[in-house]
LOLUM-990914 format. One record per residue: residue in three letters; x, y, z of N, C-alpha, C in turn. Coordinates in steps of 0.2 Angstrom, whole numbers, padded with zeros to 4 digits, always signed. Layout:
AlaXYZXYZXYZ...
This chain:
Met-0049-0026+0113-0044-0026+0108-0043-0019+0105Val-0037-0017+0104-0036-0010+0101-0035-0011+0094Glu-0039-0006+0090-0038-0006+0083-0033-0002+0081Glu-0028-0005+0076-0023-0001+0074-0025+0003+0068Lys-0023+0010+0068-0024+0014+0062-0019+0013+0057Pro-0021+0013+0050-0016+0012+0045-0011+0018+0045Thr-0005+0016+0043+0001+0021+0042-0001+0026+0036Ile-0001+0032+0037-0002+0037+0032+0005+0040+0029Ser+0006+0039+0023+0012+0041+0020+0010+0048+0017Ile+0015+0053+0018+0015+0060+0015+0020+0061+0010Leu+0017+0063+0004+0021+0064-0002+0021+0072-0003Phe+0027+0074-0006+0028+0082-0007+0029+0083-0014Ser+0025+0088-0017+0026+0090-0024+0033+0094-0024Asp+0036+0094-0030+0042+0098-0031+0041+0105-0029Glu+0035+0108-0031+0033+0115-0030+0032+0116-0023Phe+0030+0111-0019+0029+0112-0012+0036+0113-0009Lys+0041+0109-0011+0047+0109-0008+0051+0115-0009Val+0050+0118-0016+0053+0124-0018+0051+0130-0014Arg+0044+0130-0013+0041+0136-0010+0042+0136-0002Leu+0043+0130+0001+0045+0129+0008+0052+0132+0009Arg+0056+0130+0005+0063+0133+0005+0063+0140+0005Thr+0060+0143+0000+0059+0150-0001+0056+0154+0005Leu+0051+0151+0007+0048+0154+0013+0052+0153+0019Ala+0056+0148+0020+0060+0147+0026+0066+0152+0026Lys+0068+0155+0020+0073+0160+0020+0070+0167+0024Arg+0064+0168+0024+0061+0174+0027+0058+0172+0034Ser+0055+0166+0035+0052+0165+0041+0055+0159+0044Arg+0059+0160+0049+0063+0155+0052+0059+0149+0055Ser+0053+0151+0057+0048+0146+0061+0044+0142+0057Ile+0044+0143+0050+0039+0139+0046+0039+0132+0047Arg+0045+0129+0048+0045+0121+0049+0041+0119+0055Thr+0042+0123+0061+0039+0122+0067+0032+0124+0066Asp+0030+0129+0062+0023+0130+0061+0019+0125+0057Leu+0023+0122+0053+0020+0117+0048+0019+0110+0052Gln+0023+0108+0057+0024+0102+0060+0017+0100+0063Pro+0013+0104+0066+0007+0101+0069+0002+0099+0064Leu+0002+0102+0058-0002+0100+0052+0000+0093+0050Leu+0006+0092+0049+0009+0086+0047+0007+0080+0052Asp+0008+0082+0058+0006+0077+0064-0001+0075+0063Asn-0005+0080+0062-0013+0079+0062-0015+0075+0056Ile-0012+0077+0050-0015+0073+0044-0011+0066+0044Gly-0005+0066+0047-0002+0059+0048-0006+0055+0052Ala-0010+0057+0057-0014+0054+0062-0021+0053+0059Gly-0022+0055+0053-0029+0055+0050-0034+0060+0052Asp-0032+0066+0055-0036+0071+0057-0035+0077+0051Phe-0039+0076+0046-0038+0081+0040-0041+0087+0042Met-0037+0092+0042-0039+0099+0044-0040+0103+0037Gly-0044+0108+0037-0045+0113+0032-0052+0112+0028Asp-0052+0117+0024-0059+0117+0020-0058+0114+0013Arg-0063+0111+0011-0062+0107+0004-0062+0112-0002Ile-0058+0111-0007-0058+0115-0013-0062+0111-0018Ser-0067+0114-0021-0071+0111-0026-0068+0113-0033Gly-0070+0109-0038-0068+0111-0044-0061+0108-0047Thr-0058+0103-0043-0052+0100-0045-0053+0093-0047Gly-0059+0090-0045-0060+0083-0047-0057+0078-0042Tyr-0054+0081-0037-0051+0077-0032-0053+0079-0025Thr-0051+0075-0020-0052+0078-0013-0046+0082-0011Val-0047+0088-0012-0041+0093-0010-0044+0098-0005Leu-0039+0099+0000-0041+0103+0006-0036+0109+0006Lys-0038+0114+0009-0034+0120+0011-0034+0121+0018Ala-0028+0121+0021-0028+0122+0028-0024+0129+0030Cys-0026+0133+0035-0023+0139+0037-0019+0138+0043Leu-0012+0140+0042-0008+0140+0048-0005+0147+0050Lys-0004+0147+0056-0002+0153+0059+0006+0154+0058Asn+0008+0160+0056+0015+0162+0055+0017+0165+0062Ser+0022+0161+0065+0024+0163+0072+0029+0169+0071Asp+0031+0170+0065+0036+0176+0064+0033+0183+0064Ile+0026+0183+0063+0022+0189+0063+0017+0189+0068Gln+0015+0195+0070+0010+0196+0076+0003+0196+0074Lys+0001+0191+0069-0006+0191+0067-0008+0184+0067Gly-0014+0183+0066-0017+0176+0067-0016+0172+0061Lys-0020+0167+0061-0020+0162+0055-0022+0165+0048Ser-0026+0170+0049-0028+0173+0042-0023+0177+0039Ala-0017+0179+0042-0012+0182+0039-0006+0177+0038Gly-0007+0171+0039-0001+0166+0040-0001+0162+0033Tyr+0000+0156+0033+0002+0151+0028-0005+0148+0025Arg-0005+0146+0019-0010+0141+0017-0006+0135+0014Val-0009+0129+0016-0006+0123+0013-0012+0119+0010Ile-0010+0118+0003-0015+0114-0001-0013+0107-0001Tyr-0017+0102+0001-0016+0095+0000-0021+0091-0002Gln-0020+0085-0005-0024+0080-0008-0025+0074-0004Leu-0031+0071-0002-0031+0065+0001-0031+0060-0005Arg-0027+0055-0004-0026+0050-0009-0028+0043-0006Gly-0034+0041-0005-0036+0035-0002-0036+0036+0006Asn-0035+0031+0009-0035+0031+0017-0028+0031+0019Thr-0023+0030+0015-0016+0030+0018-0011+0034+0014Cys-0013+0039+0011-0008+0043+0007-0011+0051+0007Ile-0007+0055+0008-0008+0062+0008-0003+0065+0003Phe-0005+0070-0001+0000+0073-0006-0001+0080-0005Leu+0005+0083-0002+0006+0090-0001+0007+0094-0007Ile+0003+0098-0010+0003+0101-0016+0007+0108-0016Leu+0004+0112-0012+0007+0119-0012+0007+0122-0004Ile+0012+0126-0003+0012+0130+0003+0013+0137+0000Tyr+0010+0142+0003+0011+0149+0002+0009+0154+0007Ser+0012+0160+0007+0010+0165+0012+0005+0169+0010Lys+0000+0170+0014-0006+0174+0012-0004+0181+0010Ser+0002+0184+0013+0004+0190+0011+0007+0190+0004Asp+0009+0185+0002+0012+0184-0005+0007+0183-0010Gln+0002+0179-0009-0003+0177-0013-0010+0176-0010Ser-0015+0179-0013-0022+0178-0010-0025+0171-0011Asp-0024+0168-0017-0028+0162-0018-0024+0158-0023Ile-0026+0152-0025-0023+0148-0030-0028+0146-0035Ala-0027+0146-0041-0032+0144-0046-0033+0136-0046Thr-0039+0133-0046-0040+0126-0046-0036+0123-0052Asp-0036+0126-0058-0032+0124-0063-0025+0122-0062Arg-0022+0127-0058-0015+0126-0055-0014+0120-0051Ile-0019+0119-0046-0019+0113-0042-0019+0107-0046Trp-0024+0107-0051-0025+0101-0055-0018+0099-0059Asp-0015+0105-0062-0009+0104-0066-0003+0100-0061Ile-0003+0103-0055+0002+0100-0051+0001+0093-0049Ile-0005+0091-0048-0007+0084-0047-0005+0080-0053His-0007+0082-0059-0006+0078-0065+0001+0077-0066Asn+0005+0083-0065+0012+0082-0067+0016+0078-0062Phe+0013+0077-0056+0016+0073-0051+0015+0065-0053Asp+0009+0064-0055+0007+0057-0057+0010+0055-0064Arg+0013+0059-0068+0016+0057-0074+0022+0053-0072Pro+0023+0048-0076+0030+0044-0075+0036+0048-0078
């Protein structure tokens, strides 16, 4: 008997959507670069390193930017939260060339603003 995996829903913060649109103006391949991550986390394969200090299960994944001739280290960072076994919340996306890191307080703020009615 084959065991069915639960469907995983993916939510996007408003800030994630805005930053994705902004990055897409400079990097035509960003949606193609992002798709494997979405496929993996949608299948339950959670990529990235855990970010401590937020009080939640938050991960940071590195993605290659196909528009530049450098590896993952110069690409994109995607910050996302695991919300139980069936929900992923995409918090932020940014280019490593634009921003080196994101403060845990900022991540916490985005999570709490999303959860407010």
